[in-house]
C-alpha positions as a printed NumPy array, in Angstrom:
array([[  0.649,  15.907,  -2.33 ],
       [  2.865,  15.517,  -5.673],
       [  2.123,  12.744,  -7.862],
       [  4.94 ,  10.553,  -8.637],
       [  2.502,   7.893, -10.464],
       [ -0.766,   7.937, -12.02 ],
       [ -2.561,   4.971, -14.065],
       [ -6.103,   3.486, -13.854],
       [ -5.11 ,   1.695, -11.15 ],
       [ -2.932,   3.743,  -8.999],
       [ -2.541,   7.076,  -7.382],
       [  0.958,   7.303,  -6.08 ],
       [  2.156,  10.726,  -4.197],
       [  4.996,  11.513,  -2.048],
       [  5.095,  14.209,   0.973],
       [  8.723,  14.475,   1.594],
       [  7.998,  17.081,   4.188],
       [  5.273,  14.999,   5.993],
       [  7.757,  12.185,   5.173],
       [  4.324,   9.916,   3.993],
       [  3.645,   8.073,   0.723],
       [  0.383,   8.033,  -0.22 ],
       [ -0.75 ,   4.464,  -2.653],
       [ -4.311,   4.895,  -3.917],
       [ -5.928,   2.002,  -5.463],
       [ -8.742,   3.009,  -7.768],
       [-11.687,   0.953,  -8.559],
       [-10.681,  -0.264, -11.783],
       [-10.233,  -4.03 , -12.099],
       [ -6.921,  -6.07 , -13.209],
       [ -7.98 ,  -7.479, -16.648],
       [ -4.949, -10.167, -16.547],
       [ -2.426, -11.417, -13.698],
       [  0.301,  -9.808, -16.213],
       [ -1.301,  -6.248, -16.163],
       [ -1.314,  -6.895, -11.834],
       [  2.609,  -7.386, -12.36 ],
       [  3.097,  -4.413, -14.795],
       [  1.159,  -1.943, -12.463],
       [  2.673,  -3.116,  -9.422],
       [  6.391,  -2.821, -11.23 ],
       [  5.305,   0.819, -12.072],
       [  4.835,   1.627,  -8.575],
       [  8.238,   0.258,  -7.031],
       [  9.55 ,   1.762,  -9.798],
       [  8.491,   5.308,  -8.717],
       [  9.139,   4.312,  -5.343],
       [ 13.046,   3.764,  -6.101],
       [ 14.314,   7.497,  -5.635],
       [ 12.544,   7.285,  -2.066],
       [ 14.348,   6.466,   1.388],
       [ 11.641,   4.281,   2.936],
       [ 13.184,   4.18 ,   6.366],
       [ 12.486,   7.382,   6.779],
       [  9.143,   7.347,   5.752],
       [  5.413,   6.042,   6.253],
       [  3.24 ,   4.576,   3.631],
       [ -0.313,   4.617,   3.38 ],
       [ -2.105,   2.418,   1.291],
       [ -6.005,   3.053,   0.77 ],
       [ -7.545,   0.414,  -1.031],
       [-10.878,   1.365,   0.007],
       [-11.74 ,   1.31 ,  -3.604],
       [-10.304,  -1.671,  -4.803],
       [-12.503,  -4.361,  -6.198],
       [-12.509,  -7.715,  -3.845],
       [-10.491, -10.407,  -5.077],
       [ -8.863, -13.224,  -3.254],
       [ -8.659, -16.05 ,  -5.459],
       [ -5.519, -18.426,  -5.253],
       [ -4.128, -17.087,  -8.56 ],
       [ -4.563, -13.487,  -7.591],
       [ -2.63 , -13.996,  -4.093],
       [ -0.013, -15.956,  -5.805],
       [  0.534, -13.282,  -8.668],
       [  0.481, -10.748,  -5.814],
       [  2.663, -11.841,  -2.915],
       [  5.781, -10.871,  -4.14 ],
       [  5.016,  -7.516,  -5.653],
       [  3.108,  -6.524,  -2.195],
       [  6.17 ,  -7.392,  -0.449],
       [  8.285,  -5.681,  -2.942],
       [  6.18 ,  -2.455,  -2.858],
       [  5.839,  -2.266,   0.956],
       [  9.006,  -3.362,   2.432],
       [ 11.438,  -1.425,   3.927],
       [  8.867,   1.778,   5.007],
       [  9.202,   2.596,   8.563],
       [  5.353,   2.395,   9.111],
       [  2.947,   0.856,   6.751],
       [ -0.928,   1.619,   7.279],
       [ -3.728,   0.2  ,   5.259],
       [ -7.017,   2.222,   4.976],
       [ -9.772,  -0.308,   4.417],
       [-13.669,   0.005,   3.739],
       [-14.929,  -3.372,   4.67 ],
       [-13.991,  -5.943,   7.743],
       [-13.382,  -8.529,   4.831],
       [-10.622,  -6.12 ,   3.378],
       [ -9.125,  -5.85 ,   7.282],
       [ -8.738,  -9.863,   7.493],
       [ -7.264,  -9.939,   3.826],
       [ -4.922,  -7.194,   4.58 ],
       [ -4.186,  -9.206,   8.133],
       [ -3.261, -12.319,   6.503],
       [ -0.702, -10.669,   3.841],
       [  1.138,  -9.536,   6.988],
       [  1.281, -13.16 ,   8.17 ],
       [  2.36 , -14.171,   4.437],
       [  4.699, -11.588,   4.194],
       [  5.955, -10.544,   7.372],
       [  5.538,  -6.803,   6.901],
       [  3.481,  -5.189,   9.893],
       [  0.79 ,  -3.321,   9.135],
       [ -1.826,  -0.578,  11.339],
       [ -5.093,  -1.555,   9.293],
       [ -8.286,   0.942,   9.866],
       [-11.176,   2.21 ,   8.085],
       [-10.687,   5.7  ,   9.447],
       [ -7.876,   7.624,   7.448],
       [ -7.684,  10.412,  10.372],
       [ -6.822,   7.542,  13.018],
       [ -4.135,   6.249,  10.616],
       [ -2.624,   9.468,   9.746],
       [ -2.567,  10.522,  13.33 ],
       [ -0.72 ,   7.12 ,  14.017],
       [  1.539,   8.002,  11.634],
       [  2.429,  11.254,  12.571],
       [  2.842,  10.189,  16.457],
       [  4.929,   6.846,  15.454],
       [  8.161,   6.357,  18.051],
       [ 11.022,   6.988,  15.113],
       [ 11.794,   3.579,  14.81 ],
       [  8.696,   3.123,  13.014],
       [  8.677,   6.322,  10.692]])
């Protein structure tokens, strides 16, 4: 899958044939809230040419360092909403039950439905078979 962005925190790849965008979070921790904003804005810019309504998004956050302090949550709410809104289907690959709970909470807060699993094959199958309105 061709990459459109790679930095120390994220890898973003787009496969137009599969109508899939994959954003993978690395294990590198953020140094500051400003750095979180900068890196998320890079993702948003990299995805600007993508017709989100025709694409599905797979977020792989398995390697992400766990973090849910209030300042982090506040800083990321607007950014994560801007990064995921508009896709036909959003699937999130998590490593832990705690990660799944956090993603469910994010979904309630920002109003963007997400399919959540720790099984990549399951998520990819769901995306591939999602009804057209979700893709």
